[in-house]
N, C-alpha and C positions, 0 to 999 in steps of 0.2 A: 270778732277781730277789731282791734283798735288801730286806725291808720292816722298817723300824724302828718300834718302839713304845715310848713312854714308859710304862714299867711302873708308875711312881710316880704317875701322873696319874689323877685321878678320886676321887669320894667313897668308893669301895669298893676302891681300890687298896691294896696290890698283888695281893691275892687274886683279885679279879674280872678284872684285866687278864691275869694269868697263866692263869687258867681259860679266858679268851677266846682267848688266844694258842694254847693247847693245842687248842682246838676248831677254830681256823682252820688250824692246821698239818695237821690231818687232811684238810682239803679242798683244800689247795694242792698243786701238782704237785711232783715230786721235785726239780725245778730251783730251787725257791723256798726261801728261808731267812728266818725271822723273827729279827730282832735285838732283843734285850731290853735296854733302857737303864734301869738302876736299881741299887739296893743288892744286890750279888751275894750276900751272906750271907743276906739275906731271901729272895731269889729261890730260892737253892738249898734253903733250909729249906722253902719252900712246895712246891717240886717234890717234896721228900722226903715231905711230908705227903700229897700227892696221888698219890704213887707213880707219878709221870710221868718220862719219859725226857728229862732236860735236855740230853743230847748232841745232840738234834735241833734245838737252837736255839743261836744265838750270843749270848753275854752280855757286855755292856760295863758294867763297874762304875762307878757314879756315887756320890759321897759326899754329894751335896746334893740337896735337893728344893725346887722352887718351889711353895709352897703356893697354894691356890686364891684366897686373899684378898690376896696380895702384889701390890705395884705392878709391872706387867709390865716396864717399861723398866729400873727399878732391879734387879729380880731377875735379868733376863737378863744385865746388865753385871756384877753383883756375885757371882752364883753360877755361875761358869764351869764348875764341875764338877757342876752339876745335871743331871738326866736330860734335861730339855728342851734346855738349852744344849749339852750334849755331843752330843745326837742331831742338832741342827742343824749342829754342826761336821762330823759324819760326812756329813750330806746335802750340805753345801757342797762337801766334798772328794770327793763321788761314791762314798763307801764304802758307802752305802745308796742305794737307788733311789727310795724313798718313805718318808714318816714320818707317823705318826698318834698322837694323844694325846687322852685325855679330861680332861686337866689344865687349868691356867690358860689360858683362851682368849686373854686379852690377851697373855700371854707367847708363845703360839704365833704370834699375829699379828706381834708385834714380832720374834720370832726369824726368821720367814719373810722379813720385809721387810729385815732387816739381814744375813741370811746368804745366801739364794738370790736375793733382790731381785725386783723387778717385771720382767716382760717389757718390753723397750724399746718405747715407744709407748703402753703401758697407763698411764693417768692414775692410777687407783686400782683395786687388786685388790678382789674382792668375794667374798661367800659365797652359797651357794644352798641350797635345800631342795626335796626331791621332793614332788609333790602327786599323790595318787591320783585318777584320773578314774573317773567313774561307769561308763564303758564298759570298764574294766579296764586302760586305758593309764596312762601316767605323764607328768605335766607337771613343769616346772621353774619355781621362783620365785626371783628374784634382784633385788636384794640383800636379805639377811635380817638385817642388823645391823652390817655393817662400816662402812657409809658412811651415817650418819643424815642428812647434808646433802649430797646429791650434785647437782652442776650438770647441766644438760641434755646437755652433751657426754660426761660421765661415764656417764650413763644410756644414751646411745647406744652407748657402748663395751660396756656390760653386755649389750646386745642382740646385739652381734657375738659376745661370749664365750659367751652362752647359746645362741645358734644353733649354734656349733661343738660345745658340750657335748651338745646334743641330737642332733646328727649322729653324733658319735664315740662317746658313751657310751650314750645311750638308743637309738641306731640308728634315728632318725627321718630319713628321706631329705630331706624339705623342711619343716623346722620352721616353724610359724606363730608369729610373734612379736606379742605384744599388750602394751599399756601399761595398768597398773592405774590406774583413775580412778573418779570418782563418777558417770559417765554414759558411754554408748557414743558419743555424738555428738562430733565433732571439737572443738568449742568448750568442752566440759565439762572440769572440773578446775581446779586452781590454776595459778598462772603457770608453775610448774615443768613440770607435765604438758603444758600447752598448748605450751610451748616445745619439749619433747621430741617431741611429736606432729608439729610442723612440720619437725623434723629427720628423723624416720622416714618421713614421708609421701613416697612416690615413690622411696624408696631402692632401690638394687640390691644392697646388701650382705646383705639378708635379706628374707624375706617378711613384711611388716608388715601385720597384719590390723586394726589400729585399737585403740581402747580396749576394755577389758573391766571389768565390775563385779565386786566381791568375791563377790557371790552366785553368780557363774558360774565361780568358781575350779576347781570339781571337774567341770565340764562339758567336752565336747570342742570348745571354741571356739578354743583356742590350745594350743600345746605349750610355749611359753616366755612367762612373764609377768614384765614389768619394773617395778620400783618402786625407791624409795630404801630405805636400810637401816632407817629409822625405821618406815615403813609396813610393810615386809616382816617386821620383827621382831614388830610388833603382830599381824600375820596369823598368823605362825608360832606365837606363844604362845597365840593364841586357838584354833588347831587343836589344840595340845597339851592345853589346858584342856578343850576339848570332848571329846576322847578320854578323858581321865581321868574325866569325868562319866559317859560312856557305860559304861566299864568298872566304875565304882563301882555303877552301877545294874543290873549283871549282864546288859547287853544284848550279845549276840554276833552279829556280822555281819562277813563277809569284807571288805567295803569299808572299814568302820571299823578293822578290824585292820590295814589298810595305813597307817593314820595313826600306828601305834606306832613311836616313834623307834628301838626295838630293831632293827627290820627294815632300817633304812637305815644304821645305824652311825654316821655323822657327815656333816659338810658339808666339801667341799673349798674351799680358798682358791684362787680362780680369778684368773689373770692374773699368777702368779709363775712362776719358772723351774724349778719342781720340783713333785712331787705331795705335798701336805701336807693331811691330813684332821684336822678338829677334831671330837671326839665330845662327847656330852652328859656333864656332870659326874656325873650319877647312873647312868652306864652300867653295866649288869651284864655277865656273861660273854657272853651272846648278842649284846648290842650291840657289845662289844669284838671279838667274832669277825667280825661283819659290817663293822665299821670297817676291820679288817685286809684283808678280802676286797675291800672297796670300794677301798682303796688300790691293791691289785693290779690291779683292773679298770680304774681310771682310768689308771694308769701304762701298762698294756698297750694302751690305746686310742690312744696317741700324741696325746692331746689337746693337750699342751703345745706340741709341735712344730707342730701345726695353728694354734694361737693365735699363735705366733711368726711363722709364715709370713703370717698374715692382717694382723698389725700391721706387718710389714716392708714390706708393699705400700701 
């Protein structure tokens, strides 16, 4: 398997991304190759400083960089030789099997939509986040920012995608799907959640267990929790803020350590024709390593082919 990484993406790139790639390479199998997209001269210089073996990697030279604050659509179209644009070209032509980056999130989303495209039948791709459970398990929250204003049929599709992700990646045999709302009763929530509830009630596409309140996100009441991107992003940022406060106060606990973004690497764009992972802009070498390993894990799970099959039916 060939895993591409945008070496120039992230607040601490390219040093952190190269260090992370070196760490990941040590954990991958002999049949896997990490492909580094970025300024070849800078890449070679950093490998020299780290006294690391660059021959273990493939390097694709890119003369341009899409900066974090640039307009995504303009940057993708105007900077064809940027690390993100070139990496998506390789992904589209199947010269790499998966791609990850901690760079410009908007550019990664635009690149994914215009190069590998959505899976036929998927109205809107989405992004997800892992949630630690009190019992040691892992839950899934989606969408977490891609679709701030999602219609009921889009949220229903998120449930189908999340159900397959939980089965294929999290290895949960019969995932329980819940809808995030302001009350557990069927009639609670705004017009959107009430409409989604009516779509999910009685479905045979997945096991719908009803509404869940935000205070129960970390309990073992559901495996996949559905919401629109606005609500999901608010929840995700609140969890990140809570974790930072816990760390700042010197509190050490195994459960809260699982909230650390470094341990998850990034979030996959779900509903497109390839494996694409978006990492946090402040990713350090550990986060980069886990982002690369996550790319390998999702690609190996055959998740995309399962989603294609589900929507073709």
